[in-house]
Every structure is written in C-alpha cells, then in structure tokens.
All heavy atoms as a GROMACS GRO file, in nm:
protein
  602
    1MET      N    1   1.603   3.710  -5.662
    1MET     CA    2   1.617   3.608  -5.766
    1MET      C    3   1.765   3.589  -5.799
    1MET      O    4   1.840   3.685  -5.815
    1MET     CB    5   1.539   3.651  -5.890
    1MET     CG    6   1.547   3.552  -6.004
    1MET     SD    7   1.429   3.594  -6.133
    1MET     CE    8   1.350   3.437  -6.150
    2LYS      N    9   1.806   3.466  -5.809
    2LYS     CA   10   1.945   3.432  -5.836
    2LYS      C   11   1.971   3.432  -5.986
    2LYS      O   12   1.886   3.395  -6.065
    2LYS     CB   13   1.978   3.292  -5.783
    2LYS     CG   14   1.955   3.274  -5.634
    2LYS     CD   15   2.067   3.330  -5.555
    2LYS     CE   16   2.052   3.298  -5.407
    2LYS     NZ   17   2.154   3.360  -5.327
    3ASN      N   18   2.092   3.477  -6.023
    3ASN     CA   19   2.135   3.469  -6.162
    3ASN      C   20   2.213   3.338  -6.176
    3ASN      O   21   2.321   3.324  -6.118
    3ASN     CB   22   2.223   3.589  -6.198
    3ASN     CG   23   2.268   3.583  -6.342
    3ASN    OD1   24   2.197   3.535  -6.430
    3ASN    ND2   25   2.389   3.630  -6.368
    4ILE      N   26   2.157   3.242  -6.250
    4ILE     CA   27   2.216   3.110  -6.260
    4ILE      C   28   2.251   3.081  -6.406
    4ILE      O   29   2.167   3.092  -6.494
    4ILE     CB   30   2.120   3.001  -6.209
    4ILE    CG1   31   2.078   3.032  -6.065
    4ILE    CG2   32   2.185   2.863  -6.220
    4ILE    CD1   33   1.963   2.947  -6.015
    5VAL      N   34   2.377   3.044  -6.428
    5VAL     CA   35   2.425   3.004  -6.560
    5VAL      C   36   2.490   2.868  -6.542
    5VAL      O   37   2.570   2.848  -6.450
    5VAL     CB   38   2.527   3.104  -6.618
    5VAL    CG1   39   2.581   3.055  -6.752
    5VAL    CG2   40   2.464   3.242  -6.633
    6ILE      N   41   2.457   2.774  -6.631
    6ILE     CA   42   2.518   2.642  -6.624
    6ILE      C   43   2.583   2.610  -6.758
    6ILE      O   44   2.518   2.620  -6.863
    6ILE     CB   45   2.418   2.533  -6.581
    6ILE    CG1   46   2.485   2.395  -6.575
    6ILE    CG2   47   2.297   2.530  -6.668
    6ILE    CD1   48   2.401   2.288  -6.508
    7TYR      N   49   2.711   2.580  -6.753
    7TYR     CA   50   2.785   2.539  -6.872
    7TYR      C   51   2.773   2.387  -6.883
    7TYR      O   52   2.799   2.315  -6.785
    7TYR     CB   53   2.932   2.579  -6.862
    7TYR     CG   54   2.954   2.728  -6.869
    7TYR    CD1   55   2.950   2.807  -6.756
    7TYR    CD2   56   2.980   2.789  -6.992
    7TYR    CE1   57   2.971   2.944  -6.764
    7TYR    CE2   58   3.001   2.927  -7.000
    7TYR     CZ   59   2.996   3.002  -6.886
    7TYR     OH   60   3.017   3.138  -6.894
    8THR      N   61   2.732   2.339  -6.999
    8THR     CA   62   2.706   2.198  -7.020
    8THR      C   63   2.770   2.152  -7.150
    8THR      O   64   2.823   2.232  -7.226
    8THR     CB   65   2.554   2.170  -7.030
    8THR    OG1   66   2.503   2.237  -7.146
    8THR    CG2   67   2.480   2.218  -6.906
    9SER      N   68   2.762   2.020  -7.173
    9SER     CA   69   2.798   1.965  -7.304
    9SER      C   70   2.704   1.850  -7.335
    9SER      O   71   2.642   1.792  -7.244
    9SER     CB   72   2.944   1.917  -7.306
    9SER     OG   73   2.961   1.805  -7.224
   10ALA      N   74   2.694   1.817  -7.460
   10ALA     CA   75   2.606   1.708  -7.504
   10ALA      C   76   2.654   1.577  -7.442
   10ALA      O   77   2.773   1.549  -7.437
   10ALA     CB   78   2.605   1.700  -7.655
   11GLY      N   79   2.561   1.499  -7.393
   11GLY     CA   80   2.594   1.368  -7.339
   11GLY      C   81   2.653   1.368  -7.199
   11GLY      O   82   2.696   1.264  -7.151
   12CYS      N   83   2.654   1.481  -7.132
   12CYS     CA   84   2.710   1.492  -6.997
   12CYS      C   85   2.601   1.456  -6.895
   12CYS      O   86   2.507   1.534  -6.876
   12CYS     CB   87   2.763   1.633  -6.974
   12CYS     SG   88   2.799   1.671  -6.802
   13GLN      N   89   2.616   1.341  -6.831
   13GLN     CA   90   2.515   1.294  -6.736
   13GLN      C   91   2.501   1.388  -6.616
   13GLN      O   92   2.391   1.416  -6.571
   13GLN     CB   93   2.550   1.152  -6.688
   13GLN     CG   94   2.446   1.092  -6.597
   13GLN     CD   95   2.310   1.074  -6.663
   13GLN    OE1   96   2.299   1.054  -6.784
   13GLN    NE2   97   2.205   1.083  -6.585
   14PHE      N   98   2.613   1.437  -6.564
   14PHE     CA   99   2.606   1.526  -6.448
   14PHE      C  100   2.542   1.661  -6.483
   14PHE      O  101   2.479   1.725  -6.400
   14PHE     CB  102   2.744   1.545  -6.384
   14PHE     CG  103   2.792   1.420  -6.316
   14PHE    CD1  104   2.892   1.343  -6.373
   14PHE    CD2  105   2.736   1.378  -6.197
   14PHE    CE1  106   2.936   1.227  -6.312
   14PHE    CE2  107   2.778   1.262  -6.135
   14PHE     CZ  108   2.878   1.185  -6.192
   15CYS      N  109   2.558   1.702  -6.609
   15CYS     CA  110   2.491   1.824  -6.656
   15CYS      C  111   2.340   1.805  -6.651
   15CYS      O  112   2.266   1.894  -6.605
   15CYS     CB  113   2.535   1.858  -6.799
   15CYS     SG  114   2.712   1.890  -6.817
   16HIS      N  115   2.293   1.689  -6.696
   16HIS     CA  116   2.149   1.659  -6.693
   16HIS      C  117   2.098   1.656  -6.549
   16HIS      O  118   1.989   1.709  -6.520
   16HIS     CB  119   2.119   1.528  -6.764
   16HIS     CG  120   2.138   1.533  -6.912
   16HIS    ND1  121   2.054   1.603  -6.996
   16HIS    CD2  122   2.233   1.478  -6.992
   16HIS    CE1  123   2.097   1.592  -7.121
   16HIS    NE2  124   2.205   1.516  -7.120
   17LEU      N  125   2.175   1.595  -6.460
   17LEU     CA  126   2.134   1.590  -6.319
   17LEU      C  127   2.124   1.731  -6.260
   17LEU      O  128   2.028   1.761  -6.188
   17LEU     CB  129   2.234   1.508  -6.238
   17LEU     CG  130   2.236   1.358  -6.263
   17LEU    CD1  131   2.353   1.293  -6.189
   17LEU    CD2  132   2.104   1.294  -6.222
   18ALA      N  133   2.221   1.815  -6.291
   18ALA     CA  134   2.219   1.952  -6.239
   18ALA      C  135   2.100   2.031  -6.293
   18ALA      O  136   2.031   2.100  -6.217
   18ALA     CB  137   2.350   2.023  -6.275
   19LYS      N  138   2.074   2.018  -6.423
   19LYS     CA  139   1.960   2.090  -6.482
   19LYS      C  140   1.828   2.039  -6.424
   19LYS      O  141   1.738   2.118  -6.393
   19LYS     CB  142   1.960   2.075  -6.635
   19LYS     CG  143   2.075   2.148  -6.702
   19LYS     CD  144   2.064   2.149  -6.852
   19LYS     CE  145   2.063   2.010  -6.911
   19LYS     NZ  146   2.056   2.010  -7.058
   20ASP      N  147   1.816   1.906  -6.408
   20ASP     CA  148   1.694   1.850  -6.349
   20ASP      C  149   1.674   1.899  -6.206
   20ASP      O  150   1.563   1.933  -6.166
   20ASP     CB  151   1.700   1.696  -6.350
   20ASP     CG  152   1.686   1.638  -6.490
   20ASP    OD1  153   1.648   1.711  -6.584
   20ASP    OD2  154   1.715   1.517  -6.506
   21PHE      N  155   1.782   1.905  -6.130
   21PHE     CA  156   1.775   1.953  -5.992
   21PHE      C  157   1.724   2.097  -5.987
   21PHE      O  158   1.632   2.129  -5.911
   21PHE     CB  159   1.913   1.942  -5.925
   21PHE     CG  160   1.917   2.002  -5.788
   21PHE    CD1  161   1.873   1.930  -5.678
   21PHE    CD2  162   1.965   2.130  -5.767
   21PHE    CE1  163   1.877   1.985  -5.550
   21PHE    CE2  164   1.969   2.186  -5.641
   21PHE     CZ  165   1.925   2.112  -5.532
   22LEU      N  166   1.784   2.183  -6.069
   22LEU     CA  167   1.743   2.324  -6.072
   22LEU      C  168   1.597   2.339  -6.113
   22LEU      O  169   1.523   2.417  -6.054
   22LEU     CB  170   1.834   2.404  -6.166
   22LEU     CG  171   1.977   2.425  -6.118
   22LEU    CD1  172   2.064   2.478  -6.231
   22LEU    CD2  173   1.981   2.518  -5.998
   23THR      N  174   1.556   2.262  -6.213
   23THR     CA  175   1.418   2.267  -6.260
   23THR      C  176   1.322   2.220  -6.152
   23THR      O  177   1.220   2.284  -6.126
   23THR     CB  178   1.402   2.182  -6.388
   23THR    OG1  179   1.490   2.235  -6.488
   23THR    CG2  180   1.259   2.186  -6.440
   24GLU      N  181   1.355   2.108  -6.086
   24GLU     CA  182   1.270   2.055  -5.979
   24GLU      C  183   1.253   2.154  -5.864
   24GLU      O  184   1.148   2.160  -5.802
   24GLU     CB  185   1.328   1.924  -5.926
   24GLU     CG  186   1.311   1.807  -6.020
   24GLU     CD  187   1.390   1.684  -5.976
   24GLU    OE1  188   1.438   1.680  -5.860
   24GLU    OE2  189   1.404   1.592  -6.058
   25LYS      N  190   1.359   2.230  -5.837
   25LYS     CA  191   1.354   2.327  -5.727
   25LYS      C  192   1.291   2.460  -5.770
   25LYS      O  193   1.278   2.551  -5.690
   25LYS     CB  194   1.494   2.353  -5.671
   25LYS     CG  195   1.560   2.230  -5.610
   25LYS     CD  196   1.486   2.184  -5.486
   25LYS     CE  197   1.554   2.065  -5.422
   25LYS     NZ  198   1.482   2.013  -5.306
   26GLY      N  199   1.256   2.472  -5.898
   26GLY     CA  200   1.186   2.590  -5.947
   26GLY      C  201   1.275   2.707  -5.985
   26GLY      O  202   1.227   2.820  -5.992
   27PHE      N  203   1.402   2.681  -6.011
   27PHE     CA  204   1.495   2.788  -6.049
   27PHE      C  205   1.507   2.798  -6.200
   27PHE      O  206   1.518   2.697  -6.269
   27PHE     CB  207   1.634   2.764  -5.990
   27PHE     CG  208   1.641   2.786  -5.842
   27PHE    CD1  209   1.626   2.679  -5.754
   27PHE    CD2  210   1.660   2.912  -5.789
   27PHE    CE1  211   1.632   2.698  -5.617
   27PHE    CE2  212   1.667   2.932  -5.652
   27PHE     CZ  213   1.652   2.825  -5.566
   28GLU      N  214   1.505   2.921  -6.248
   28GLU     CA  215   1.530   2.945  -6.390
   28GLU      C  216   1.680   2.961  -6.408
   28GLU      O  217   1.749   3.012  -6.319
   28GLU     CB  218   1.458   3.072  -6.436
   28GLU     CG  219   1.308   3.058  -6.436
   28GLU     CD  220   1.239   3.183  -6.488
   28GLU    OE1  221   1.306   3.269  -6.549
   28GLU    OE2  222   1.117   3.193  -6.468
   29PHE      N  223   1.732   2.916  -6.522
   29PHE     CA  224   1.875   2.924  -6.546
   29PHE      C  225   1.901   2.941  -6.695
   29PHE      O  226   1.816   2.911  -6.778
   29PHE     CB  227   1.948   2.800  -6.493
   29PHE     CG  228   1.898   2.670  -6.550
   29PHE    CD1  229   1.954   2.616  -6.665
   29PHE    CD2  230   1.795   2.600  -6.487
   29PHE    CE1  231   1.909   2.496  -6.717
   29PHE    CE2  232   1.749   2.480  -6.539
   29PHE     CZ  233   1.807   2.429  -6.654
   30THR      N  234   2.019   2.989  -6.725
   30THR     CA  235   2.065   3.000  -6.862
   30THR      C  236   2.164   2.888  -6.886
   30THR      O  237   2.258   2.871  -6.809
   30THR     CB  238   2.135   3.136  -6.885
   30THR    OG1  239   2.042   3.241  -6.856
   30THR    CG2  240   2.184   3.149  -7.029
   31GLU      N  241   2.139   2.811  -6.992
   31GLU     CA  242   2.230   2.702  -7.026
   31GLU      C  243   2.321   2.746  -7.140
   31GLU      O  244   2.276   2.803  -7.238
   31GLU     CB  245   2.152   2.578  -7.068
   31GLU     CG  246   2.241   2.462  -7.108
   31GLU     CD  247   2.167   2.337  -7.148
   31GLU    OE1  248   2.042   2.339  -7.151
   31GLU    OE2  249   2.233   2.237  -7.178
   32LYS      N  250   2.450   2.718  -7.123
   32LYS     CA  251   2.548   2.745  -7.228
   32LYS      C  252   2.615   2.612  -7.261
   32LYS      O  253   2.696   2.562  -7.184
   32LYS     CB  254   2.650   2.849  -7.183
   32LYS     CG  255   2.588   2.985  -7.160
   32LYS     CD  256   2.692   3.091  -7.137
   32LYS     CE  257   2.628   3.228  -7.125
   32LYS     NZ  258   2.728   3.334  -7.127
   33ASN      N  259   2.577   2.555  -7.376
   33ASN     CA  260   2.626   2.424  -7.417
   33ASN      C  261   2.755   2.442  -7.496
   33ASN      O  262   2.754   2.492  -7.608
   33ASN     CB  263   2.520   2.352  -7.500
   33ASN     CG  264   2.558   2.210  -7.531
   33ASN    OD1  265   2.674   2.178  -7.554
   33ASN    ND2  266   2.459   2.123  -7.532
   34ILE      N  267   2.868   2.399  -7.437
   34ILE     CA  268   2.997   2.419  -7.502
   34ILE      C  269   3.016   2.329  -7.624
   34ILE      O  270   3.106   2.353  -7.704
   34ILE     CB  271   3.114   2.403  -7.403
   34ILE    CG1  272   3.124   2.261  -7.351
   34ILE    CG2  273   3.102   2.504  -7.290
   34ILE    CD1  274   3.252   2.231  -7.276
   35SER      N  275   2.931   2.227  -7.639
   35SER     CA  276   2.938   2.141  -7.758
   35SER      C  277   2.885   2.213  -7.881
   35SER      O  278   2.925   2.183  -7.993
   35SER     CB  279   2.855   2.013  -7.738
   35SER     OG  280   2.902   1.940  -7.629
   36GLU      N  281   2.793   2.307  -7.857
   36GLU     CA  282   2.724   2.374  -7.968
   36GLU      C  283   2.763   2.521  -7.981
   36GLU      O  284   2.736   2.583  -8.083
   36GLU     CB  285   2.573   2.364  -7.947
   36GLU     CG  286   2.523   2.222  -7.940
   36GLU     CD  287   2.381   2.213  -7.889
   36GLU    OE1  288   2.321   2.317  -7.855
   36GLU    OE2  289   2.330   2.100  -7.882
   37ASP      N  290   2.824   2.578  -7.876
   37ASP     CA  291   2.850   2.721  -7.872
   37ASP      C  292   2.998   2.745  -7.844
   37ASP      O  293   3.043   2.734  -7.729
   37ASP     CB  294   2.762   2.783  -7.763
   37ASP     CG  295   2.774   2.934  -7.753
   37ASP    OD1  296   2.869   2.992  -7.811
   37ASP    OD2  297   2.690   2.994  -7.683
   38LYS      N  298   3.072   2.777  -7.950
   38LYS     CA  299   3.216   2.797  -7.936
   38LYS      C  300   3.248   2.912  -7.841
   38LYS      O  301   3.344   2.906  -7.764
   38LYS     CB  302   3.279   2.822  -8.073
   38LYS     CG  303   3.429   2.829  -8.070
   38LYS     CD  304   3.489   2.840  -8.208
   38LYS     CE  305   3.638   2.853  -8.197
   38LYS     NZ  306   3.711   2.760  -8.279
   39GLU      N  307   3.168   3.017  -7.843
   39GLU     CA  308   3.190   3.131  -7.754
   39GLU      C  309   3.176   3.089  -7.608
   39GLU      O  310   3.252   3.133  -7.522
   39GLU     CB  311   3.093   3.244  -7.787
   39GLU     CG  312   3.133   3.374  -7.722
   39GLU     CD  313   3.061   3.494  -7.783
   39GLU    OE1  314   3.058   3.506  -7.906
   39GLU    OE2  315   3.010   3.574  -7.704
   40ALA      N  316   3.078   3.002  -7.580
   40ALA     CA  317   3.060   2.952  -7.443
   40ALA      C  318   3.182   2.872  -7.400
   40ALA      O  319   3.227   2.882  -7.285
   40ALA     CB  320   2.934   2.866  -7.434
   41MET      N  321   3.239   2.793  -7.492
   41MET     CA  322   3.358   2.716  -7.460
   41MET      C  323   3.475   2.809  -7.426
   41MET      O  324   3.548   2.786  -7.330
   41MET     CB  325   3.397   2.624  -7.576
   41MET     CG  326   3.522   2.542  -7.547
   41MET     SD  327   3.573   2.440  -7.686
   41MET     CE  328   3.450   2.312  -7.676
   42LEU      N  329   3.488   2.915  -7.503
   42LEU     CA  330   3.596   3.011  -7.478
   42LEU      C  331   3.576   3.082  -7.343
   42LEU      O  332   3.672   3.103  -7.269
   42LEU     CB  333   3.604   3.113  -7.591
   42LEU     CG  334   3.647   3.056  -7.728
   42LEU    CD1  335   3.636   3.163  -7.836
   42LEU    CD2  336   3.787   2.997  -7.722
   43GLU      N  337   3.451   3.117  -7.311
   43GLU     CA  338   3.420   3.179  -7.180
   43GLU      C  339   3.463   3.087  -7.067
   43GLU      O  340   3.524   3.131  -6.970
   43GLU     CB  341   3.269   3.202  -7.166
   43GLU     CG  342   3.213   3.319  -7.241
   43GLU     CD  343   3.061   3.325  -7.228
   43GLU    OE1  344   3.005   3.274  -7.128
   43GLU    OE2  345   2.998   3.380  -7.319
   44LEU      N  346   3.429   2.960  -7.081
   44LEU     CA  347   3.458   2.862  -6.977
   44LEU      C  348   3.609   2.846  -6.960
   44LEU      O  349   3.660   2.844  -6.847
   44LEU     CB  350   3.394   2.728  -7.013
   44LEU     CG  351   3.385   2.625  -6.902
   44LEU    CD1  352   3.301   2.677  -6.786
   44LEU    CD2  353   3.327   2.496  -6.956
   45ARG      N  354   3.681   2.837  -7.068
   45ARG     CA  355   3.827   2.823  -7.062
   45ARG      C  356   3.891   2.947  -7.001
   45ARG      O  357   3.989   2.936  -6.928
   45ARG     CB  358   3.884   2.796  -7.202
   45ARG     CG  359   3.854   2.656  -7.247
   45ARG     CD  360   3.930   2.620  -7.370
   45ARG     NE  361   3.899   2.483  -7.410
   45ARG     CZ  362   3.911   2.438  -7.532
   45ARG    NH1  363   3.954   2.518  -7.629
   45ARG    NH2  364   3.882   2.313  -7.560
   46LYS      N  365   3.835   3.066  -7.031
   46LYS     CA  366   3.887   3.191  -6.973
   46LYS      C  367   3.875   3.189  -6.821
   46LYS      O  368   3.958   3.246  -6.751
   46LYS     CB  369   3.807   3.310  -7.027
   46LYS     CG  370   3.884   3.404  -7.113
   46LYS     CD  371   3.795   3.520  -7.153
   46LYS     CE  372   3.876   3.624  -7.225
   46LYS     NZ  373   3.794   3.732  -7.275
   47LYS      N  374   3.772   3.123  -6.771
   47LYS     CA  375   3.751   3.113  -6.627
   47LYS      C  376   3.843   3.006  -6.566
   47LYS      O  377   3.847   2.990  -6.445
   47LYS     CB  378   3.605   3.078  -6.596
   47LYS     CG  379   3.508   3.188  -6.633
   47LYS     CD  380   3.365   3.144  -6.603
   47LYS     CE  381   3.265   3.250  -6.642
   47LYS     NZ  382   3.278   3.373  -6.566
   48GLY      N  383   3.912   2.929  -6.652
   48GLY     CA  384   4.005   2.829  -6.603
   48GLY      C  385   3.949   2.689  -6.593
   48GLY      O  386   4.012   2.601  -6.533
   49TYR      N  387   3.832   2.665  -6.651
   49TYR     CA  388   3.770   2.534  -6.645
   49TYR      C  389   3.781   2.463  -6.779
   49TYR      O  390   3.772   2.525  -6.884
   49TYR     CB  391   3.622   2.546  -6.609
   49TYR     CG  392   3.597   2.603  -6.472
   49TYR    CD1  393   3.548   2.732  -6.456
   49TYR    CD2  394   3.622   2.528  -6.357
   49TYR    CE1  395   3.526   2.785  -6.330
   49TYR    CE2  396   3.600   2.580  -6.231
   49TYR     CZ  397   3.552   2.708  -6.218
   49TYR     OH  398   3.529   2.760  -6.093
   50THR      N  399   3.796   2.331  -6.772
   50THR     CA  400   3.797   2.251  -6.894
   50THR      C  401   3.688   2.145  -6.892
   50THR      O  402   3.661   2.082  -6.993
   50THR     CB  403   3.933   2.181  -6.914
   50THR    OG1  404   3.962   2.103  -6.798
   50THR    CG2  405   4.044   2.283  -6.936
   51GLY      N  406   3.626   2.124  -6.777
   51GLY     CA  407   3.519   2.024  -6.764
   51GLY      C  408   3.386   2.088  -6.732
   51GLY      O  409   3.380   2.205  -6.692
   52VAL      N  410   3.281   2.011  -6.750
   52VAL     CA  411   3.146   2.056  -6.720
   52VAL      C  412   3.077   1.950  -6.634
   52VAL      O  413   3.122   1.836  -6.631
   52VAL     CB  414   3.064   2.081  -6.849
   52VAL    CG1  415   3.115   2.202  -6.922
   52VAL    CG2  416   3.062   1.960  -6.940
   53PRO      N  417   2.971   1.984  -6.563
   53PRO     CA  418   2.910   2.115  -6.560
   53PRO      C  419   2.988   2.214  -6.472
   53PRO      O  420   3.054   2.174  -6.378
   53PRO     CB  421   2.773   2.089  -6.498
   53PRO     CG  422   2.794   1.970  -6.409
   53PRO     CD  423   2.899   1.887  -6.479
   54VAL      N  424   2.977   2.339  -6.508
   54VAL     CA  425   3.018   2.449  -6.420
   54VAL      C  426   2.892   2.531  -6.399
   54VAL      O  427   2.828   2.574  -6.495
   54VAL     CB  428   3.130   2.534  -6.482
   54VAL    CG1  429   3.157   2.657  -6.395
   54VAL    CG2  430   3.258   2.453  -6.498
   55ILE      N  431   2.856   2.549  -6.273
   55ILE     CA  432   2.732   2.619  -6.238
   55ILE      C  433   2.770   2.749  -6.170
   55ILE      O  434   2.842   2.750  -6.071
   55ILE     CB  435   2.644   2.533  -6.146
   55ILE    CG1  436   2.621   2.394  -6.209
   55ILE    CG2  437   2.512   2.604  -6.117
   55ILE    CD1  438   2.568   2.291  -6.113
   56MET      N  439   2.721   2.859  -6.226
   56MET     CA  440   2.744   2.992  -6.170
   56MET      C  441   2.614   3.037  -6.103
   56MET      O  442   2.512   3.047  -6.171
   56MET     CB  443   2.781   3.091  -6.281
   56MET     CG  444   2.882   3.041  -6.383
   56MET     SD  445   3.047   3.030  -6.322
   56MET     CE  446   3.084   3.201  -6.304
   57VAL      N  447   2.622   3.063  -5.974
   57VAL     CA  448   2.508   3.118  -5.900
   57VAL      C  449   2.554   3.252  -5.847
   57VAL      O  450   2.635   3.258  -5.753
   57VAL     CB  451   2.462   3.025  -5.786
   57VAL    CG1  452   2.343   3.087  -5.713
   57VAL    CG2  453   2.428   2.886  -5.838
   58ASP      N  454   2.508   3.359  -5.910
   58ASP     CA  455   2.558   3.493  -5.880
   58ASP      C  456   2.710   3.491  -5.893
   58ASP      O  457   2.761   3.464  -5.999
   58ASP     CB  458   2.507   3.544  -5.745
   58ASP     CG  459   2.355   3.563  -5.743
   58ASP    OD1  460   2.298   3.598  -5.849
   58ASP    OD2  461   2.294   3.542  -5.638
   59ASP      N  462   2.784   3.514  -5.784
   59ASP     CA  463   2.931   3.517  -5.789
   59ASP      C  464   2.996   3.385  -5.749
   59ASP      O  465   3.118   3.375  -5.744
   59ASP     CB  466   2.985   3.629  -5.698
   59ASP     CG  467   2.946   3.767  -5.749
   59ASP    OD1  468   2.931   3.783  -5.871
   59ASP    OD2  469   2.931   3.858  -5.666
   60THR      N  470   2.915   3.285  -5.721
   60THR     CA  471   2.968   3.154  -5.678
   60THR      C  472   2.983   3.062  -5.799
   60THR      O  473   2.891   3.049  -5.879
   60THR     CB  474   2.872   3.089  -5.576
   60THR    OG1  475   2.856   3.177  -5.465
   60THR    CG2  476   2.924   2.955  -5.528
   61GLU      N  477   3.101   3.000  -5.810
   61GLU     CA  478   3.127   2.906  -5.918
   61GLU      C  479   3.139   2.766  -5.860
   61GLU      O  480   3.213   2.744  -5.764
   61GLU     CB  481   3.258   2.941  -5.991
   61GLU     CG  482   3.255   3.078  -6.055
   61GLU     CD  483   3.386   3.113  -6.125
   61GLU    OE1  484   3.481   3.033  -6.123
   61GLU    OE2  485   3.392   3.222  -6.182
   62ILE      N  486   3.065   2.671  -5.916
   62ILE     CA  487   3.066   2.534  -5.868
   62ILE      C  488   3.103   2.442  -5.984
   62ILE      O  489   3.034   2.440  -6.087
   62ILE     CB  490   2.927   2.494  -5.812
   62ILE    CG1  491   2.886   2.589  -5.699
   62ILE    CG2  492   2.928   2.348  -5.765
   62ILE    CD1  493   2.740   2.580  -5.660
   63LEU      N  494   3.212   2.367  -5.966
   63LEU     CA  495   3.254   2.272  -6.068
   63LEU      C  496   3.190   2.138  -6.037
   63LEU      O  497   3.201   2.087  -5.926
   63LEU     CB  498   3.407   2.258  -6.069
   63LEU     CG  499   3.463   2.152  -6.164
   63LEU    CD1  500   3.426   2.180  -6.308
   63LEU    CD2  501   3.615   2.143  -6.148
   64GLY      N  502   3.122   2.082  -6.135
   64GLY     CA  503   3.055   1.954  -6.116
   64GLY      C  504   2.920   1.973  -6.051
   64GLY      O  505   2.882   2.082  -6.012
   65PHE      N  506   2.846   1.862  -6.043
   65PHE     CA  507   2.716   1.867  -5.976
   65PHE      C  508   2.736   1.828  -5.831
   65PHE      O  509   2.729   1.711  -5.794
   65PHE     CB  510   2.615   1.776  -6.045
   65PHE     CG  511   2.481   1.771  -5.975
   65PHE    CD1  512   2.415   1.888  -5.942
   65PHE    CD2  513   2.423   1.651  -5.940
   65PHE    CE1  514   2.292   1.885  -5.876
   65PHE    CE2  515   2.301   1.646  -5.874
   65PHE     CZ  516   2.236   1.763  -5.842
   66ASP      N  517   2.766   1.929  -5.748
   66ASP     CA  518   2.783   1.912  -5.605
   66ASP      C  519   2.657   1.966  -5.540
   66ASP      O  520   2.643   2.087  -5.520
   66ASP     CB  521   2.908   1.987  -5.558
   66ASP     CG  522   2.939   1.965  -5.411
   66ASP    OD1  523   2.844   1.952  -5.330
   66ASP    OD2  524   3.058   1.961  -5.377
   67GLN      N  525   2.563   1.874  -5.510
   67GLN     CA  526   2.432   1.917  -5.464
   67GLN      C  527   2.440   2.000  -5.336
   67GLN      O  528   2.369   2.100  -5.323
   67GLN     CB  529   2.341   1.795  -5.442
   67GLN     CG  530   2.198   1.835  -5.410
   67GLN     CD  531   2.103   1.717  -5.410
   67GLN    OE1  532   2.125   1.619  -5.481
   67GLN    NE2  533   1.998   1.726  -5.333
   68GLU      N  534   2.528   1.963  -5.244
   68GLU     CA  535   2.540   2.037  -5.118
   68GLU      C  536   2.586   2.181  -5.143
   68GLU      O  537   2.528   2.276  -5.088
   68GLU     CB  538   2.639   1.965  -5.026
   68GLU     CG  539   2.644   2.021  -4.886
   68GLU     CD  540   2.734   1.941  -4.796
   68GLU    OE1  541   2.728   1.816  -4.800
   68GLU    OE2  542   2.811   2.004  -4.721
   69LYS      N  543   2.689   2.199  -5.225
   69LYS     CA  544   2.737   2.334  -5.256
   69LYS      C  545   2.630   2.413  -5.332
   69LYS      O  546   2.613   2.532  -5.310
   69LYS     CB  547   2.865   2.328  -5.340
   69LYS     CG  548   2.988   2.292  -5.262
   69LYS     CD  549   3.109   2.295  -5.350
   69LYS     CE  550   3.234   2.253  -5.276
   69LYS     NZ  551   3.353   2.249  -5.363
   70LEU      N  552   2.561   2.346  -5.422
   70LEU     CA  553   2.457   2.412  -5.501
   70LEU      C  554   2.342   2.458  -5.412
   70LEU      O  555   2.296   2.571  -5.425
   70LEU     CB  556   2.408   2.319  -5.612
   70LEU     CG  557   2.311   2.376  -5.713
   70LEU    CD1  558   2.363   2.505  -5.776
   70LEU    CD2  559   2.280   2.274  -5.821
   71GLU      N  560   2.299   2.373  -5.322
   71GLU     CA  561   2.192   2.410  -5.230
   71GLU      C  562   2.233   2.530  -5.145
   71GLU      O  563   2.153   2.622  -5.124
   71GLU     CB  564   2.155   2.292  -5.139
   71GLU     CG  565   2.076   2.185  -5.213
   71GLU     CD  566   2.048   2.062  -5.127
   71GLU    OE1  567   2.113   2.044  -5.021
   71GLU    OE2  568   1.962   1.982  -5.168
   72LYS      N  569   2.356   2.531  -5.098
   72LYS     CA  570   2.406   2.644  -5.017
   72LYS      C  571   2.405   2.772  -5.099
   72LYS      O  572   2.359   2.877  -5.052
   72LYS     CB  573   2.546   2.613  -4.965
   72LYS     CG  574   2.600   2.718  -4.873
   72LYS     CD  575   2.735   2.680  -4.817
   72LYS     CE  576   2.786   2.791  -4.725
   72LYS     NZ  577   2.919   2.764  -4.674
   73ALA      N  578   2.454   2.765  -5.223
   73ALA     CA  579   2.460   2.884  -5.310
   73ALA      C  580   2.319   2.935  -5.341
   73ALA      O  581   2.299   3.055  -5.358
   73ALA     CB  582   2.534   2.852  -5.438
   74LEU      N  583   2.222   2.843  -5.348
   74LEU     CA  584   2.084   2.880  -5.379
   74LEU      C  585   2.005   2.923  -5.256
   74LEU      O  586   1.893   2.970  -5.267
   74LEU     CB  587   2.012   2.762  -5.446
   74LEU     CG  588   2.066   2.721  -5.583
   74LEU    CD1  589   2.005   2.589  -5.626
   74LEU    CD2  590   2.041   2.829  -5.687
   75GLY      N  591   2.064   2.905  -5.138
   75GLY     CA  592   1.995   2.942  -5.015
   75GLY      C  593   1.890   2.843  -4.974
   75GLY      O  594   1.791   2.879  -4.910
   76LEU      N  595   1.909   2.716  -5.007
   76LEU     CA  596   1.810   2.612  -4.971
   76LEU      C  597   1.847   2.544  -4.839
   76LEU      O  598   1.958   2.537  -4.800
   76LEU     CB  599   1.803   2.506  -5.082
   76LEU     CG  600   1.761   2.556  -5.219
   76LEU    CD1  601   1.766   2.444  -5.321
   76LEU    CD2  602   1.620   2.613  -5.212
   0.00000   0.00000   0.00000
C-alpha cells in the first residue's frame, strides 16, 4: 500500500483533478489543504514548494497534476 499525501488549496482545479484521479483508481490519500491548515502550508514551504497540488507518493514528490508521473509513482 502506498503512502499518499496531497497538498491542496481551496479553488485549485488541478487539485480537484488529482484527487478525483486518485479516488477513481481506488487509492486512499491524506489531503492537506494549505488554505485551511497553516501547518500544512509551512510543511510545503519547508519542502521548497509554493504552488499546489504537490503529491507525495512514498518518497516521490510530484508538483502539479502530472498524470504520467503519478501513474508511474503508483505503479499503474
């Protein structure tokens, strides 16, 4: 089972696409909304990112909704 964390923000269309993709493929994930969770925003900035979505699949970090990279990280 993959450990998946997705950093999102309110109103982010690509965040919604990424979450829908993961749900459709049957993957469970933890969402960290930087609009509502200041600690999540600080975590994301510590990693060097300022935009969302950022999708963490185990040790792989993917900036944006890059379906090809996401599928590879998920083993699809």
